[in-house]
C-alpha positions in Angstrom: -56.6 -0.1 -44.4 -54.4 -2.4 -42.2 -55.8 -4.4 -39.4 -55.7 -3.0 -35.9 -55.6 -4.7 -32.6 -57.5 -1.7 -31.1 -58.6 1.5 -32.6 -60.8 4.5 -31.8 -64.1 5.2 -33.5 -62.8 7.5 -36.2 -59.7 5.4 -37.0 -61.9 2.4 -37.6 -63.9 4.1 -40.3 -62.8 3.1 -43.8 -61.7 6.0 -46.1 -64.3 6.9 -48.7 -63.8 5.9 -52.3 -61.9 8.6 -54.1 -60.2 9.8 -50.9 -57.7 12.6 -51.4 -60.2 14.9 -52.8 -61.5 17.6 -50.5 -64.8 16.6 -48.8 -65.7 13.8 -51.2 -66.1 11.6 -48.2 -68.4 12.4 -45.3 -67.8 16.0 -44.2 -68.7 15.1 -40.6 -66.0 12.4 -40.4 -63.4 14.6 -42.1 -64.1 17.5 -39.7 -64.0 15.1 -36.7 -60.6 13.9 -37.9 -59.3 17.4 -38.3 -60.5 18.4 -34.8 -58.8 15.3 -33.4 -55.5 16.2 -35.0 -55.6 19.7 -33.7 -56.4 18.6 -30.2 -53.4 16.3 -30.3 -51.1 19.1 -31.7 -52.4 21.5 -29.0 -51.6 19.0 -26.3 -48.1 18.5 -27.7 -47.5 22.2 -27.8 -48.7 22.7 -24.2 -46.4 19.9 -23.1 -43.5 21.4 -25.0 -44.2 24.9 -23.6 -44.3 23.5 -20.0 -41.2 21.4 -20.3 -39.2 23.4 -22.9 -38.6 27.0 -23.6 -40.9 28.4 -20.9 -39.5 26.2 -18.1 -36.9 27.5 -15.7 -34.3 24.8 -15.2 -32.4 24.7 -11.9 -29.1 26.6 -11.8 -27.0 23.4 -11.7 -28.5 22.3 -15.0 -27.7 25.7 -16.6 -24.2 25.6 -15.3 -23.7 22.0 -16.5 -24.7 22.7 -20.0 -22.5 25.8 -20.2 -19.4 23.6 -19.9 -17.7 21.8 -22.8 -16.7 18.6 -21.1 -17.2 15.2 -22.7 -20.2 14.6 -20.4 -21.8 17.8 -21.6 -21.2 16.9 -25.3 -22.6 13.4 -24.7 -25.7 14.9 -23.0 -26.2 17.3 -25.9 -26.0 14.5 -28.4 -28.3 12.2 -26.5 -31.0 14.9 -26.1 -30.8 16.1 -29.7 -30.9 12.5 -31.1 -33.6 11.2 -28.8 -36.5 12.4 -30.8 -35.0 10.9 -34.0 -34.6 7.6 -32.2 -38.1 7.5 -30.8 -39.5 8.5 -34.2 -38.6 5.1 -35.7 -40.9 2.9 -33.5 -43.5 5.7 -33.4 -43.7 5.6 -37.2 -43.8 1.8 -37.2 -46.7 1.7 -34.6 -48.4 4.9 -35.8 -51.6 2.9 -36.7 -51.6 0.7 -33.6 -53.8 2.1 -30.9 -53.0 2.7 -28.0 -49.3 2.1 -28.3 -49.1 4.8 -30.9 -50.2 7.3 -28.3 -47.5 6.1 -25.9 -44.7 6.7 -28.5 -46.3 10.0 -29.4 -46.1 11.1 -25.8 -42.5 9.9 -25.5 -41.6 11.7 -28.8 -43.1 14.9 -27.5 -41.2 14.7 -24.2 -37.9 14.2 -26.1 -38.6 17.0 -28.5 -39.5 19.3 -25.6 -36.2 18.5 -24.1 -34.4 19.4 -27.4 -36.3 22.6 -27.7 -35.6 23.5 -24.1 -31.9 22.8 -24.7 -31.9 25.0 -27.8 -33.5 27.9 -25.8 -31.4 27.5 -22.7 -28.9 30.3 -23.5 -31.4 32.5 -25.4 -32.9 35.8 -24.2 -36.3 35.4 -22.5 -37.7 38.3 -24.4 -36.6 36.8 -27.7 -38.3 33.5 -26.8 -41.6 35.2 -26.0 -41.5 37.3 -29.2 -40.8 34.1 -31.2 -43.7 32.3 -29.5 -46.1 35.2 -30.2 -45.0 35.5 -33.9 -45.3 31.8 -34.3 -48.8 31.8 -33.0 -49.9 34.6 -35.3 -48.2 33.0 -38.4 -49.7 29.5 -37.7 -53.2 30.8 -37.2 -53.0 33.0 -40.3 -51.5 30.3 -42.5 -54.0 27.7 -41.3 -57.0 30.0 -42.0 -55.6 30.8 -45.4 -55.1 27.2 -46.3 -58.6 26.2 -45.3 -60.0 29.2 -47.3 -57.8 28.2 -50.3 -58.9 24.5 -50.1 -62.5 25.6 -50.1 -61.9 27.7 -53.2 -60.3 24.7 -54.9 -56.6 25.6 -54.7 -54.1 22.8 -54.1 -50.6 23.0 -52.6 -49.3 19.5 -53.3 -46.8 21.0 -55.8 -44.9 22.6 -52.9 -43.7 19.2 -51.6 -40.5 18.7 -53.6 -39.4 22.3 -53.2 -39.9 22.2 -49.4 -38.0 18.9 -49.1 -35.1 20.3 -51.1 -35.0 23.5 -49.1 -35.1 21.6 -45.7 -32.2 19.5 -46.8 -30.2 22.6 -47.6 -31.0 24.0 -44.2 -30.0 20.7 -42.5 -26.7 20.6 -44.3 -26.0 24.3 -43.5 -26.8 23.5 -39.8 -24.4 20.6 -39.9 -21.6 22.7 -41.4 -22.2 25.4 -38.8 -21.2 22.9 -36.1 -17.7 22.9 -37.4 -17.7 26.4 -38.9 -19.8 28.5 -36.7 -22.1 31.0 -38.3 -21.6 34.7 -37.8 -24.4 37.1 -37.1 -25.2 37.5 -40.8 -25.3 33.7 -41.3 -27.7 33.3 -38.4 -30.0 36.0 -39.8 -30.0 34.3 -43.2 -30.6 30.9 -41.7 -33.4 32.2 -39.5 -35.1 34.0 -42.4 -34.9 31.0 -44.8 -35.9 28.6 -42.1 -39.0 30.7 -41.2 -40.1 30.8 -44.8 -39.5 27.1 -45.4 -41.4 25.9 -42.4 -44.2 28.4 -43.1 -44.5 26.7 -46.4 -44.6 23.3 -44.7 -47.5 24.5 -42.5 -49.5 25.3 -45.7 -48.5 22.0 -47.3 -49.2 19.8 -44.3 -52.5 21.6 -43.5 -53.5 21.0 -47.1 -52.7 17.3 -46.7 -54.7 17.3 -43.5 -57.8 18.6 -45.3 -57.5 16.5 -48.4 -55.2 13.4 -48.2 -54.7 11.9 -44.8 -57.0 8.9 -44.0 -58.8 8.6 -40.7 -56.3 6.3 -39.2 -53.3 8.6 -39.9 -54.1 11.1 -37.2 -50.7 10.4 -35.5 -48.8 11.1 -38.7 -50.8 14.3 -39.4 -50.3 15.5 -35.8 -46.5 14.8 -35.9 -46.0 16.7 -39.2 -47.9 19.8 -38.0 -46.3 19.8 -34.6 -42.8 19.6 -36.1 -43.6 22.4 -38.6 -44.6 24.6 -35.7 -41.6 23.7 -33.6 -39.2 24.3 -36.4 -40.8 27.6 -37.3 -40.5 28.7 -33.7 -36.8 27.7 -33.5 -36.1 29.5 -36.8 -37.7 32.6 -35.4 -35.7 32.3 -32.2 -32.5 32.1 -34.3 -33.5 35.1 -36.4 -34.6 37.3 -33.4 -31.6 36.4 -31.3 -29.2 37.3 -34.2 -31.2 40.6 -34.8 -31.0 41.4 -31.1 -27.2 41.2 -31.4 
């Protein structure tokens, strides 16, 4: 484990020998780590809900983003790229406490702005439906993964398939910028995206239970947070297309 200028209590514990196997190390420390990660993710989601899809931007902001001027395009690009830009120093400082928490907060704020921008023109009912479905799916898949881990099942094999599927989704989204998707295309994209990020929730929850070390709570929180956000956005796309 690398040296840290400062770290919290759990992050300073060394990982047990043979880490990566479920509960070989101290169960108390592992469960404390898991609780910490979920507290961080819950805080991120609350901040995103407050500043993103559930917020009510002022009419001038809505009017501004309905335009297609160079200023609007530049603002779109800046907001969408900001989480990716912040992610670089956040990953670099992920094990440096407390600067890792600062970058995590900044990353969450930027992601919230991106989510809010993506939901700006969407139907309010669709957003609420997507949020409700996301909650049910996340809770269900999380409970299933914990049960499966207790029974000895492992989901590490999903990694390569999920990465390949997410790359296909990304390329499809990039192509759609120049060749807009029709209703059928959006339905397909939303369905596939929801399935892929549901798989990521299982995969990353399995890693949280078995593989992350105690000082990797930022990395664990980021992956789960992004899984949930991407699932939500895929469901928004799906429901909006289905709504016509």
